C-alpha positions as CSV (number, residue, x, y, z in Angstrom):
1,M,112.6,110.0,107.8
2,S,109.2,108.9,106.4
3,K,106.2,109.3,108.6
4,P,105.2,106.2,110.5
5,L,101.8,104.6,109.8
6,P,101.1,106.7,106.7
7,S,97.9,104.9,105.9
8,W,96.4,105.7,109.4
9,N,94.5,108.9,109.8
10,D,95.9,111.4,112.4
11,G,93.9,111.0,115.6
12,A,93.6,109.3,118.9
13,T,94.1,105.7,117.6
14,R,97.2,106.4,115.6
15,Q,98.7,108.5,118.4
16,A,98.0,105.8,121.0
17,L,99.9,103.3,119.0
18,L,102.9,105.6,118.5
19,D,102.8,106.6,122.2
20,F,102.8,102.9,123.3
21,V,105.7,102.0,121.0
22,S,107.7,105.0,122.3
23,A,107.0,104.2,125.9
24,V,108.0,100.5,125.8
25,T,111.2,101.2,123.8
26,T,112.5,104.2,125.7
27,E,115.1,103.2,128.3
28,G,114.4,104.7,131.7
29,S,110.7,104.9,131.0
30,A,108.4,103.3,133.6
31,A,106.9,101.3,130.7
32,Y,110.2,100.1,129.2
33,V,110.2,96.5,128.0
34,R,113.4,94.7,127.0
35,P,113.5,93.8,123.3
36,E,113.4,90.0,124.0
37,D,110.0,90.6,125.8
38,R,108.4,92.8,123.1
39,V,106.0,90.1,122.0
40,A,103.1,91.2,119.8
41,V,100.3,88.8,118.7
42,F,97.9,89.3,115.8
43,D,94.8,87.3,114.8
44,N,94.8,86.8,111.0
45,D,91.3,86.5,109.6
46,G,89.6,89.9,109.8
47,T,92.6,91.4,111.5
48,L,95.4,91.1,108.9
49,W,93.3,90.2,105.8
50,A,89.6,90.1,104.7
51,E,87.5,87.3,106.1
52,Q,84.2,88.1,104.4
53,P,82.1,86.8,102.7
54,M,83.8,83.6,104.0
55,Y,87.0,82.6,105.7
56,V,89.7,82.2,103.0
57,Q,90.6,78.7,104.3
58,A,86.9,77.7,104.0
59,L,87.0,78.7,100.3
60,F,90.1,76.6,99.9
61,A,88.5,73.6,101.6
62,V,85.4,73.9,99.4
63,D,87.4,74.0,96.2
64,R,89.4,70.9,97.4
65,V,86.3,69.0,98.3
66,R,84.8,69.6,94.8
67,E,88.1,68.8,93.1
68,L,88.5,65.5,95.0
69,A,84.8,64.5,95.0
70,P,85.1,62.1,92.0
71,E,87.6,60.1,94.0
72,H,85.3,59.9,97.0
73,P,81.8,58.9,96.0
74,E,81.0,58.3,99.7
75,W,81.1,62.1,100.3
76,R,77.8,62.5,98.4
77,G,76.0,61.0,101.3
78,Q,78.1,62.7,104.1
79,Q,77.8,66.1,105.5
80,P,79.3,68.7,105.2
81,F,80.8,67.2,102.0
82,K,77.4,66.7,100.4
83,A,76.3,70.3,100.9
84,L,79.6,71.6,99.5
85,I,79.5,69.4,96.4
86,E,75.9,70.4,95.8
87,G,76.7,74.1,96.3
88,D,74.3,74.5,99.3
89,E,74.8,78.3,99.9
90,K,73.3,78.2,103.4
91,A,75.8,75.5,104.5
92,L,78.6,77.3,102.9
93,A,77.8,80.5,104.7
94,A,77.7,78.6,108.0
95,L,81.2,77.2,107.7
96,T,83.5,78.3,110.6
97,E,87.3,78.4,110.8
98,H,87.1,75.1,112.7
99,D,84.9,73.5,110.0
100,A,87.4,74.6,107.4
101,A,90.3,73.3,109.3
102,A,88.5,69.9,109.8
103,L,87.6,69.8,106.1
104,V,91.2,70.6,105.1
105,A,92.4,67.8,107.5
106,A,90.0,65.3,105.9
107,T,90.7,66.2,102.3
108,H,94.5,66.2,102.7
109,A,95.0,63.1,104.7
110,G,97.9,61.0,103.3
111,M,99.6,64.1,101.9
112,T,103.0,65.2,103.2
113,T,103.3,68.6,104.8
114,A,105.5,69.7,101.8
115,E,102.9,68.5,99.3
116,F,100.2,70.4,101.2
117,S,102.3,73.6,101.2
118,R,102.7,73.3,97.4
119,T,98.9,72.7,97.0
120,A,98.0,75.7,99.2
121,K,100.5,78.0,97.4
122,A,99.2,77.0,94.0
123,W,95.6,77.7,95.1
124,L,96.5,81.1,96.5
125,A,98.3,82.0,93.3
126,K,95.2,81.6,91.2
127,A,92.2,82.1,93.6
128,K,90.6,85.5,93.8
129,H,88.3,87.3,96.2
130,P,84.7,87.1,94.9
131,R,84.0,90.8,95.4
132,F,87.4,92.5,94.9
133,Q,88.6,90.2,92.2
134,R,92.2,90.3,93.4
135,P,94.3,87.5,95.0
136,F,93.5,86.9,98.6
137,T,97.1,87.8,99.5
138,H,96.4,91.3,98.0
139,C,93.3,91.6,100.3
140,V,95.6,92.2,103.3
141,Y,95.2,95.5,105.1
142,Q,97.8,98.1,104.3
143,P,97.6,99.9,107.7
144,M,98.3,96.5,109.4
145,L,101.4,95.9,107.2
146,E,102.6,99.3,108.3
147,L,102.0,98.5,111.9
148,L,103.9,95.3,111.6
149,E,106.8,97.2,110.0
150,L,106.8,99.8,112.8
151,L,106.9,97.1,115.5
152,R,109.7,95.2,113.9
153,A,111.7,98.5,113.5
154,N,111.3,99.0,117.2
155,G,112.5,95.6,118.4
156,F,109.1,93.8,118.6
157,T,108.6,90.2,117.5
158,P,105.1,89.9,115.8
159,H,103.4,86.5,115.9
160,I,100.2,85.3,114.1
161,V,97.8,83.6,116.4
162,S,94.9,82.4,114.3
163,G,92.0,79.9,114.3
164,G,93.1,79.0,110.7
165,G,95.2,76.0,110.0
166,I,98.9,76.5,110.8
167,D,100.1,74.8,107.6
168,F,97.8,76.9,105.5
169,L,99.1,80.1,107.2
170,R,102.7,79.0,106.7
171,A,102.1,78.8,102.9
172,F,101.9,82.6,102.7
173,C,102.6,84.4,106.0
174,E,106.3,85.1,105.4
175,Q,106.0,86.4,101.9
176,T,102.8,88.4,102.7
177,Y,103.4,89.7,106.2
178,G,107.1,89.2,106.7
179,I,106.3,86.9,109.6
180,P,108.3,83.7,109.5
181,S,106.7,80.3,109.9
182,A,108.3,79.8,113.3
183,H,106.2,82.8,114.6
184,V,102.9,81.4,113.4
185,I,100.4,79.7,115.7
186,G,97.2,78.1,114.3
187,S,94.9,75.2,114.5
188,S,96.9,72.0,113.8
189,G,96.1,68.5,112.6
190,K,97.7,65.2,113.5
191,T,100.7,64.0,111.5
192,K,102.8,60.9,111.5
193,L,106.4,60.2,110.4
194,E,106.8,58.0,107.4
195,W,109.7,57.0,105.2
196,R,109.0,57.9,101.6
197,D,111.6,57.5,98.8
198,G,114.2,56.9,101.4
199,R,113.6,60.0,103.5
200,P,111.5,60.8,106.5
201,E,108.4,62.8,105.8
202,L,105.5,64.1,108.0
203,V,102.2,62.9,106.6
204,K,98.9,64.6,107.4
205,L,96.2,62.6,109.2
206,P,92.4,63.3,109.0
207,S,91.9,64.7,112.5
208,L,92.7,67.8,114.5
209,T,94.9,68.1,117.5
210,S,94.4,71.8,118.5
211,L,91.8,74.4,117.8
212,D,93.5,77.8,118.2
213,D,90.4,79.9,119.1
214,G,88.9,81.4,122.2
215,E,90.7,80.1,125.3
216,G,92.9,78.0,123.0
217,K,94.8,81.1,121.9
218,P,96.4,82.0,125.3
219,I,97.1,78.3,125.9
220,N,98.9,78.1,122.6
221,I,100.7,81.4,123.2
222,H,102.1,80.0,126.4
223,L,103.0,76.6,124.7
224,H,104.7,78.1,121.6
225,I,106.0,81.5,122.8
226,G,106.3,81.1,126.6
227,K,105.7,84.8,127.3
228,R,102.7,87.1,127.6
229,P,102.4,89.4,124.7
230,V,102.5,93.2,125.5
231,L,100.4,94.0,122.4
232,A,97.5,92.0,121.1
233,F,95.3,92.8,118.1
234,G,92.2,91.0,117.1
235,N,88.7,91.6,115.6
236,S,86.3,89.1,117.0
237,D,85.0,87.2,120.0
238,G,87.4,84.4,119.2
239,D,90.2,86.8,120.1
240,L,88.7,87.9,123.5
241,Q,90.8,85.6,125.7
242,M,94.0,86.4,123.8
243,L,93.5,90.1,124.4
244,Q,92.6,89.5,128.0
245,Y,95.8,87.5,128.4
246,A,98.1,90.2,127.0
247,G,100.3,92.0,129.4
248,A,101.0,91.6,133.1
249,P,98.5,93.3,135.4
250,D,101.1,95.8,136.6
251,G,103.0,96.1,133.3
252,P,102.5,97.9,129.9
253,R,100.1,96.4,127.6
254,M,97.9,97.4,124.6
255,R,94.8,95.6,123.4
256,L,93.3,96.5,120.1
257,L,90.1,95.4,118.2
258,L,89.5,96.2,114.6
259,H,85.9,97.1,114.0
260,H,84.7,96.5,110.5
261,D,82.4,99.5,109.9
262,D,83.2,100.3,106.3
263,S,80.8,98.8,103.8
264,A,82.0,101.0,101.0
265,R,85.7,100.0,101.0
266,E,85.3,96.6,102.7
267,Y,82.5,95.3,104.9
268,A,80.5,96.4,107.9
269,Y,79.7,93.7,110.5
270,D,79.9,92.9,114.1
271,R,77.3,91.4,116.5
272,D,75.3,89.4,113.9
273,A,78.1,88.2,111.7
274,K,78.6,84.5,111.0
275,A,82.3,85.0,110.3
276,G,84.2,87.3,112.7
277,R,81.3,87.9,115.1
278,L,82.2,90.8,117.4
279,D,79.9,91.0,120.4
280,R,81.2,90.2,123.8
281,A,84.7,91.4,123.0
282,L,83.3,94.8,122.0
283,E,81.6,95.1,125.4
284,V,84.7,94.1,127.2
285,A,86.8,96.6,125.2
286,G,84.4,99.4,126.3
287,Q,84.6,98.4,129.9
288,D,88.3,97.9,130.1
289,G,89.5,100.8,127.9
290,W,90.9,98.8,125.0
291,T,91.5,100.6,121.7
292,V,88.8,100.0,119.2
293,V,90.1,100.7,115.7
294,S,87.5,102.0,113.3
295,M,88.2,100.9,109.7
296,R,86.1,103.8,108.4
297,Q,87.5,106.5,110.6
298,D,91.1,105.4,111.3
299,W,92.3,104.1,108.0
300,K,93.1,106.3,104.9
301,Q,93.1,103.2,102.8
302,V,92.3,99.6,103.3
303,F,94.2,97.5,100.7
304,P,97.6,97.9,99.3
């Protein structure tokens, strides 16, 4: 049998993961959890794939604004469209996941959900990371793919809980992570039902209904899953409440934070970062004994 988590260095972090999985899956163990309750939740940006130098969905939104700009002359006088069209680097760097989701909602209004999925997939097929010059779906973290595989092999059901747009995530999550669309939670926009060519279609509207970040994450976990996760993995202050929500007070739980501290193989950032800021959650992790995963020390390799 192959060694589990082969891209993780031997040490306390890898062993803690293996010990937790063993404890919750061993019948008779005080920490045993029934398979139907083995819920694991993962942030996406900065946890499962790279989020620097800008959120991937923000780059998608920027490209769409520039592509559609000739059809919308009014955007040249409206922010943030004006800044994006003009290539304002400061404005681009300041875009948040929420800004990106709002821009995507605005630029895709009137499109059916199926049309949006095709558009997102086409963009992901040709767009490349500006530093690594590989498709964004190849900028996923190999150690995290192995962790997802380990959890599935032991009866866990992994879910993505991201601030990114749910329809954007669904365009690649199953093929990239093996996580089906039904197990994806993200920020969502309003839609309406219309009949087009004799069939009902969901049409996207230019406004958001739910921002899946901060306290919105546990709210949406309850709404969409209905159970507290026993394992939660994030990397930023936007994941703090999700990690705090994980596990009953008297039951087994594991909370993990990925610390980006490897500028050579990826990026090094935490408290001063615009994307993926990690400050308060890092303090809480130290106080409450969460597992902080060092990209530099705990991972043998970063990308597949």
